[in-house]
DSSP file (Angstrom, degrees, kcal/mol; ACC not computed):
  #  RESIDUE AA STRUCTURE BP1 BP2  ACC     N-H-->O    O-->H-N    N-H-->O    O-->H-N    TCO  KAPPA ALPHA  PHI   PSI    X-CA   Y-CA   Z-CA
    1    1 A M              0   0    0      0, 0.0     2,-0.2     0, 0.0    35,-0.0   0.000 360.0 360.0 360.0 137.1   79.8  -74.1  -19.1
    2    2 A R        -     0   0    0      1,-0.1     2,-0.1    34,-0.1    34,-0.0  -0.565 360.0-109.1 -84.7 150.4   76.8  -75.9  -20.6
    3    3 A A        -     0   0    0     -2,-0.2    -1,-0.1     1,-0.1     3,-0.1  -0.451  43.8 -92.6 -69.6 148.1   76.6  -79.7  -20.4
    4    4 A A        -     0   0    0      1,-0.1    -1,-0.1    -2,-0.1    51,-0.0  -0.424  47.5-105.5 -61.0 134.9   77.0  -81.6  -23.6
    5    5 A P        -     0   0    0      0, 0.0    -1,-0.1     0, 0.0    50,-0.0  -0.241  22.8-124.6 -61.0 150.9   73.7  -82.2  -25.3
    6    6 A A  S    S+     0   0    0      1,-0.3    -2,-0.1    -3,-0.1     0, 0.0   0.883 103.1  16.3 -64.7 -39.9   72.5  -85.8  -25.1
    7    7 A N  S    S-     0   0    0      2,-0.0    50,-0.4    78,-0.0    -1,-0.3  -0.578  83.9-176.5-132.1  71.1   72.1  -86.3  -28.9
    8    8 A P        -     0   0    0      0, 0.0    78,-1.3     0, 0.0     2,-0.3  -0.352   6.5-158.8 -69.1 151.4   74.1  -83.6  -30.6
    9    9 A V  E     -AB  55  85A   0     46,-2.7    46,-1.6    76,-0.2     2,-0.5  -0.835  12.4-124.1-121.6 166.5   74.1  -83.3  -34.3
   10   10 A R  E     -AB  54  84A   0     74,-3.5    74,-2.3    -2,-0.3     2,-0.5  -0.943  17.9-164.2-111.9 130.0   76.5  -81.7  -36.8
   11   11 A L  E     -AB  53  83A   0     42,-3.1    42,-2.5    -2,-0.5     2,-0.6  -0.948   5.0-172.4-111.4 127.6   75.4  -79.2  -39.3
   12   12 A T  E     -AB  52  82A   0     70,-2.3    70,-1.4    -2,-0.5     2,-0.4  -0.969  17.0-179.9-116.9 113.6   77.6  -78.3  -42.3
   13   13 A A  E     -AB  51  81A   0     38,-2.8    38,-2.8    -2,-0.6     2,-0.5  -0.931  17.2-160.4-120.0 133.7   76.0  -75.4  -44.1
   14   14 A R  E     -AB  50  80A   0     66,-2.6    66,-2.2    -2,-0.4     2,-0.5  -0.969   9.3-158.3-116.0 119.9   77.3  -73.6  -47.3
   15   15 A F  E     -AB  49  79A   0     34,-3.0    34,-1.9    -2,-0.5     2,-0.4  -0.848  10.3-167.3 -98.5 126.3   75.9  -70.1  -47.9
   16   16 A E  E     + B   0  78A   0     62,-3.1    61,-3.2    -2,-0.5    62,-1.6  -0.878  43.2  55.4-111.4 150.0   76.1  -68.9  -51.4
   17   17 A G  E    S- B   0  76A   0     -2,-0.4     2,-1.5    59,-0.2     3,-0.3  -0.957 110.4 -24.8 134.8-152.7   75.6  -65.4  -52.8
   18   18 A H  S    S+     0   0    0     57,-1.3    30,-0.1    -2,-0.3    58,-0.1  -0.572  86.4 135.9 -91.2  70.9   77.4  -62.1  -51.8
   19   19 A V        +     0   0    0     -2,-1.5     3,-0.4    28,-0.5     2,-0.4   0.458  41.7  81.5-106.3  -2.7   78.2  -63.4  -48.4
   20   20 A Q  S    S+     0   0    0     -3,-0.3    29,-0.0    27,-0.3    28,-0.0  -0.850  92.5  23.4-100.1 142.3   81.9  -62.3  -48.1
   21   21 A G  S    S+     0   0    0     -2,-0.4    -1,-0.2     0, 0.0    -2,-0.1   0.644  98.6  93.0  84.5  18.3   82.7  -58.8  -47.0
   22   22 A V  S    S-     0   0    0     -3,-0.4    -2,-0.1    50,-0.0    53,-0.0   0.237 106.8 -96.7-122.0   9.4   79.4  -58.2  -45.2
   23   23 A G  S  > S+     0   0    0     -4,-0.0     4,-1.9     3,-0.0     5,-0.2   0.715  76.8 142.4  82.0  22.0   80.3  -59.2  -41.7
   24   24 A F  H  >  +     0   0    0     -5,-0.4     4,-2.8     1,-0.2     5,-0.2   0.940  66.4  47.7 -63.1 -50.5   78.9  -62.8  -42.1
   25   25 A R  H  > S+     0   0    0      1,-0.2     4,-2.1     2,-0.2    -1,-0.2   0.936 114.8  43.6 -64.5 -44.3   81.5  -64.6  -40.1
   26   26 A Y  H  > S+     0   0    0      2,-0.2     4,-1.6     1,-0.2    -1,-0.2   0.811 113.6  52.0 -73.9 -27.4   81.5  -62.4  -37.1
   27   27 A T  H  X S+     0   0    0     -4,-1.9     4,-2.1     2,-0.2    -1,-0.2   0.924 110.1  49.0 -60.7 -49.0   77.7  -62.2  -37.1
   28   28 A A  H  X S+     0   0    0     -4,-2.8     4,-2.5     1,-0.2     5,-0.2   0.854 108.6  53.0 -61.2 -38.3   77.5  -65.9  -37.2
   29   29 A V  H  X S+     0   0    0     -4,-2.1     4,-2.4    -5,-0.2    -1,-0.2   0.921 110.0  48.2 -63.7 -41.8   80.0  -66.3  -34.3
   30   30 A G  H  X S+     0   0    0     -4,-1.6     4,-1.9     2,-0.2    -2,-0.2   0.937 114.0  45.8 -62.2 -46.6   78.0  -64.0  -32.1
   31   31 A L  H  X S+     0   0    0     -4,-2.1     4,-0.9     1,-0.2    -2,-0.2   0.899 114.3  47.9 -64.8 -43.5   74.7  -65.7  -32.9
   32   32 A A  H >X>S+     0   0    0     -4,-2.5     5,-2.3     1,-0.2     4,-0.7   0.900 111.0  52.4 -67.3 -39.1   76.3  -69.3  -32.3
   33   33 A E  H ><5S+     0   0    0     -4,-2.4     3,-1.0     1,-0.3    -1,-0.2   0.919 105.2  54.1 -63.2 -40.9   77.9  -68.2  -29.0
   34   34 A N  H 3<5S+     0   0    0     -4,-1.9    -1,-0.3     1,-0.3    -2,-0.2   0.732 111.2  45.8 -65.9 -21.5   74.6  -66.9  -27.7
   35   35 A L  H <<5S-     0   0    0     -4,-0.9    -1,-0.3    -3,-0.6    -2,-0.2   0.469 112.1-118.9 -97.6  -6.7   73.1  -70.4  -28.4
   36   36 A G  T <<5 +     0   0    0     -3,-1.0     2,-0.3    -4,-0.7    -3,-0.2   0.798  60.9 153.2  76.2  25.6   76.1  -72.3  -26.8
   37   37 A I      < -     0   0    0     -5,-2.3     2,-0.3    -6,-0.1    -1,-0.2  -0.646  34.8-142.5 -89.6 145.7   76.9  -74.0  -30.2
   38   38 A T  E     +C   54   0A   0     16,-2.1    16,-2.8    -2,-0.3     2,-0.3  -0.793  51.0  70.1-104.4 154.6   80.4  -75.2  -31.0
   39   39 A G  E     -Cd  53  93A   0     53,-2.7    55,-1.7    -2,-0.3     2,-0.3  -0.984  63.2 -92.9 145.4-153.2   82.0  -75.0  -34.4
   40   40 A Y  E     -Cd  52  94A   0     12,-2.7    12,-2.7    -2,-0.3     2,-0.3  -0.968  11.7-145.2-156.8 166.1   83.4  -72.5  -36.9
   41   41 A V  E     +Cd  51  95A   0     53,-1.6    55,-1.9    -2,-0.3     2,-0.3  -0.982  23.8 172.2-138.2 141.9   82.7  -70.5  -39.9
   42   42 A M  E     -C   50   0A   0      8,-2.4     8,-2.6    -2,-0.3     2,-0.3  -0.994  33.7-110.1-152.1 153.9   85.1  -69.6  -42.7
   43   43 A N  E     -C   49   0A   0     53,-0.5     6,-0.2    -2,-0.3     2,-0.2  -0.628  34.2-142.4 -76.5 139.1   85.3  -68.0  -46.2
   44   44 A L    >   -     0   0    0      4,-3.1     3,-1.6    -2,-0.3    -1,-0.0  -0.676  22.2-113.4-100.1 161.4   85.9  -70.4  -49.1
   45   45 A M  T 3  S+     0   0    0      1,-0.3    -1,-0.1    -2,-0.2     4,-0.0   0.809 114.2  59.3 -60.7 -32.6   88.0  -69.6  -52.0
   46   46 A N  T 3  S-     0   0    0      1,-0.1    -1,-0.3     2,-0.0     3,-0.1   0.464 123.6 -98.0 -79.6  -0.8   85.0  -69.7  -54.4
   47   47 A G  S <  S+     0   0    0     -3,-1.6   -28,-0.5     1,-0.4   -27,-0.3   0.345  87.4 118.3 102.5  -8.1   83.2  -66.9  -52.5
   48   48 A D        -     0   0    0    -32,-0.1    -4,-3.1   -29,-0.1     2,-0.4  -0.307  57.9-132.2 -77.0 166.0   80.9  -69.0  -50.4
   49   49 A V  E     -AC  15  43A   0    -34,-1.9   -34,-3.0    -6,-0.2     2,-0.4  -1.000  15.7-152.8-124.1 131.4   81.0  -69.2  -46.6
   50   50 A E  E     -AC  14  42A   0     -8,-2.6    -8,-2.4    -2,-0.4     2,-0.4  -0.846   7.7-169.0-100.9 133.3   81.0  -72.5  -44.8
   51   51 A L  E     -AC  13  41A   0    -38,-2.8   -38,-2.8    -2,-0.4     2,-0.5  -0.992   3.2-175.1-120.4 132.3   79.6  -73.0  -41.3
   52   52 A V  E     +AC  12  40A   0    -12,-2.7   -12,-2.7    -2,-0.4     2,-0.3  -0.990  17.5 165.6-127.3 121.9   80.2  -76.2  -39.3
   53   53 A A  E     -AC  11  39A   0    -42,-2.5   -42,-3.1    -2,-0.5     2,-0.4  -0.980  21.8-160.1-139.4 147.6   78.4  -76.5  -36.1
   54   54 A E  E     +AC  10  38A   0    -16,-2.8   -16,-2.1    -2,-0.3   -44,-0.2  -0.975  41.7  88.7-129.4 143.7   77.5  -79.1  -33.4
   55   55 A G  E    S-A    9   0A   0    -46,-1.6   -46,-2.7    -2,-0.4   -18,-0.1  -0.965  78.0 -23.3 164.2-168.3   74.8  -78.9  -30.8
   56   56 A P     >  -     0   0    0      0, 0.0     4,-2.2     0, 0.0     3,-0.3  -0.396  59.6-119.5 -62.3 143.1   71.1  -79.8  -30.3
   57   57 A D  H  > S+     0   0    0    -50,-0.4     4,-2.4     1,-0.2     5,-0.2   0.875 112.6  52.3 -47.4 -45.8   69.1  -80.0  -33.4
   58   58 A A  H  > S+     0   0    0      1,-0.2     4,-2.1     2,-0.2    -1,-0.2   0.894 109.6  49.2 -63.1 -39.9   66.8  -77.2  -32.2
   59   59 A D  H  > S+     0   0    0     -3,-0.3     4,-2.0     2,-0.2    -1,-0.2   0.883 109.6  50.2 -67.5 -40.1   69.7  -74.9  -31.5
   60   60 A L  H  X S+     0   0    0     -4,-2.2     4,-2.3     2,-0.2    -2,-0.2   0.926 112.5  48.6 -67.5 -43.0   71.3  -75.5  -34.8
   61   61 A R  H  X S+     0   0    0     -4,-2.4     4,-2.2    -5,-0.2    -2,-0.2   0.879 109.7  51.9 -62.0 -37.6   67.9  -74.7  -36.6
   62   62 A A  H  X S+     0   0    0     -4,-2.1     4,-2.7    -5,-0.2    -1,-0.2   0.882 106.8  53.3 -67.8 -36.6   67.5  -71.7  -34.6
   63   63 A L  H  X S+     0   0    0     -4,-2.0     4,-2.8     2,-0.2    -2,-0.2   0.957 110.9  47.4 -65.0 -44.2   71.1  -70.5  -35.6
   64   64 A L  H  X S+     0   0    0     -4,-2.3     4,-2.8     1,-0.2     5,-0.2   0.950 112.7  48.5 -59.8 -44.8   70.1  -70.9  -39.3
   65   65 A Q  H  X S+     0   0    0     -4,-2.2     4,-1.9     1,-0.2    -1,-0.2   0.914 111.9  49.1 -61.7 -42.6   66.9  -69.1  -38.8
   66   66 A K  H  X S+     0   0    0     -4,-2.7     4,-1.2     2,-0.2    -1,-0.2   0.928 112.2  48.4 -63.0 -45.7   68.7  -66.2  -37.0
   67   67 A I  H >< S+     0   0    0     -4,-2.8     3,-0.6     1,-0.2     6,-0.6   0.947 113.9  46.3 -61.9 -47.1   71.3  -65.9  -39.7
   68   68 A Q  H 3< S+     0   0    0     -4,-2.8    -1,-0.2     1,-0.2    -2,-0.2   0.791 115.2  46.5 -67.8 -27.3   68.6  -65.9  -42.5
   69   69 A S  H 3< S+     0   0    0     -4,-1.9    -1,-0.2    -5,-0.2    -2,-0.2   0.564 101.3  80.8 -90.3  -7.0   66.5  -63.4  -40.6
   70   70 A S  S X< S-     0   0    0     -4,-1.2     3,-1.6    -3,-0.6     4,-0.3  -0.169 109.1 -78.5 -79.6-179.3   69.3  -61.0  -39.8
   71   71 A H  G >  S+     0   0    0      1,-0.3     3,-0.7     2,-0.2     4,-0.2   0.693 127.1  68.4 -50.7 -22.3   70.8  -58.4  -42.2
   72   72 A L  G >> S+     0   0    0     -5,-0.3     3,-2.5     1,-0.2     4,-0.7   0.807  77.0  81.8 -71.6 -28.3   72.7  -61.3  -43.8
   73   73 A G  G X4 S+     0   0    0     -3,-1.6     3,-0.8    -6,-0.6    -1,-0.2   0.796  84.0  58.6 -49.7 -37.2   69.6  -62.8  -45.2
   74   74 A R  G <4 S+     0   0    0     -3,-0.7    -1,-0.3    -4,-0.3    -2,-0.1   0.671 105.2  50.7 -70.2 -14.8   69.5  -60.4  -48.2
   75   75 A Y  G <4 S+     0   0    0     -3,-2.5   -57,-1.3    -4,-0.2     2,-0.6   0.589  88.3  95.3 -93.6 -10.5   73.0  -61.5  -49.3
   76   76 A I  E <<  +B   17   0A   0     -3,-0.8   -59,-0.2    -4,-0.7     3,-0.1  -0.722  39.3 168.1 -87.4 120.4   72.2  -65.3  -49.2
   77   77 A L  E     +     0   0A   0    -61,-3.2     2,-0.3    -2,-0.6   -60,-0.2   0.717  69.8  10.3 -94.8 -32.9   71.1  -66.7  -52.6
   78   78 A R  E     -B   16   0A   0    -62,-1.6   -62,-3.1     2,-0.0     2,-0.4  -0.996  57.8-162.7-151.4 138.7   71.4  -70.4  -51.8
   79   79 A L  E     -B   15   0A   0     -2,-0.3     2,-0.4   -64,-0.2   -64,-0.2  -0.995   5.8-168.3-125.5 128.6   71.9  -72.5  -48.6
   80   80 A D  E     -B   14   0A   0    -66,-2.2   -66,-2.6    -2,-0.4     2,-0.4  -0.965  11.7-165.8-113.3 135.0   73.0  -76.1  -48.8
   81   81 A Q  E     -B   13   0A   0     -2,-0.4     2,-0.4   -68,-0.2   -68,-0.2  -0.939  13.6-171.8-122.4 145.3   72.7  -78.1  -45.6
   82   82 A Q  E     -B   12   0A   0    -70,-1.4   -70,-2.3    -2,-0.4     2,-0.6  -0.989   8.9-163.6-133.1 122.3   74.2  -81.4  -44.5
   83   83 A W  E     +B   11   0A   0     -2,-0.4   -72,-0.2   -72,-0.2    -2,-0.0  -0.924  21.7 152.9-110.5 119.3   73.0  -83.0  -41.2
   84   84 A T  E     -B   10   0A   0    -74,-2.3   -74,-3.5    -2,-0.6     3,-0.1  -0.855  51.1 -73.3-135.2 168.7   75.1  -85.8  -39.7
   85   85 A P  E     -B    9   0A   0      0, 0.0   -76,-0.2     0, 0.0    -1,-0.1  -0.324  61.7 -95.1 -57.9 149.2   75.8  -87.2  -36.3
   86   86 A A        -     0   0    0    -78,-1.3   -76,-0.1     1,-0.1   -32,-0.1  -0.332  32.9-170.4 -64.5 145.6   78.1  -85.1  -34.1
   87   87 A R        -     0   0    0      1,-0.2    -1,-0.1   -78,-0.1   -33,-0.0   0.539  26.1-146.2-112.0 -13.3   81.8  -86.0  -34.2
   88   88 A G        +     0   0    0      1,-0.1    -1,-0.2     2,-0.0     3,-0.1  -0.218  60.4 113.1  72.4-168.4   83.0  -83.8  -31.4
   89   89 A G        +     0   0    0      1,-0.3     2,-0.5    -2,-0.0    -1,-0.1   0.569  51.4 120.4  81.0   6.0   86.4  -82.2  -31.4
   90   90 A L        -     0   0    0    -52,-0.0     2,-0.5     3,-0.0    -1,-0.3  -0.919  43.5-166.8-106.5 129.4   85.0  -78.6  -31.7
   91   91 A D        -     0   0    0     -2,-0.5   -52,-0.0    -3,-0.1   -53,-0.0  -0.970  55.9 -35.3-120.7 114.5   85.8  -76.2  -28.9
   92   92 A G  S    S-     0   0    0     -2,-0.5   -53,-2.7     1,-0.1     2,-0.4  -0.154  84.0 -78.0  67.3-165.8   83.9  -72.9  -28.7
   93   93 A F  E     +d   39   0A   0    -55,-0.3   -53,-0.2    -3,-0.1     2,-0.2  -0.992  63.7 140.8-134.5 126.2   82.8  -71.2  -31.9
   94   94 A G  E     -d   40   0A   0    -55,-1.7   -53,-1.6    -2,-0.4     2,-0.5  -0.843  48.5 -80.7-150.9-173.6   85.1  -69.1  -34.0
   95   95 A V  E     -d   41   0A   0     -2,-0.2     2,-0.3   -55,-0.2   -53,-0.2  -0.850  32.6-158.3 -97.9 129.6   86.4  -68.0  -37.4
   96   96 A R        -     0   0    0    -55,-1.9   -53,-0.5    -2,-0.5     3,-0.1  -0.845   3.8-161.6-104.4 151.1   88.8  -70.2  -39.3
   97   97 A F        +     0   0    0     -2,-0.3     2,-0.4   -55,-0.1    -1,-0.1   0.431  67.5  51.8-113.2  -2.5   90.9  -68.6  -42.0
   98   98 A T  S    S-     0   0    0    -54,-0.0     2,-0.2   -56,-0.0    -1,-0.1  -0.994  78.8-117.1-136.5 146.6   92.0  -71.5  -44.1
   99   99 A E              0   0    0     -2,-0.4    -2,-0.0     1,-0.1   -55,-0.0  -0.522 360.0 360.0 -72.6 142.5   90.2  -74.4  -45.8
  100  100 A H              0   0    0     -2,-0.2    -1,-0.1     0, 0.0     0, 0.0   0.400 360.0 360.0-107.5 360.0   91.1  -77.9  -44.5
């Protein structure tokens, strides 16, 4: 188990484009788990995919870069990012199936 980062941040990213039905969520889970990031990814009702993740800034930026440079990059038309202080309460990284 990794120690909690000293100054974790939270990234909320919304991916727009043809991002559902292309393995987006499960690819993101694998990439995030390899980086030791906590959070989740889920499909939204409007066809977008939302990713919420916490960890060191550099790891979260690496996650975004890995997603965009993977096979998923060709499906992403727009990426909106919101960076805030970490709130905690996230355990592991997984897929959520309902919007909160």
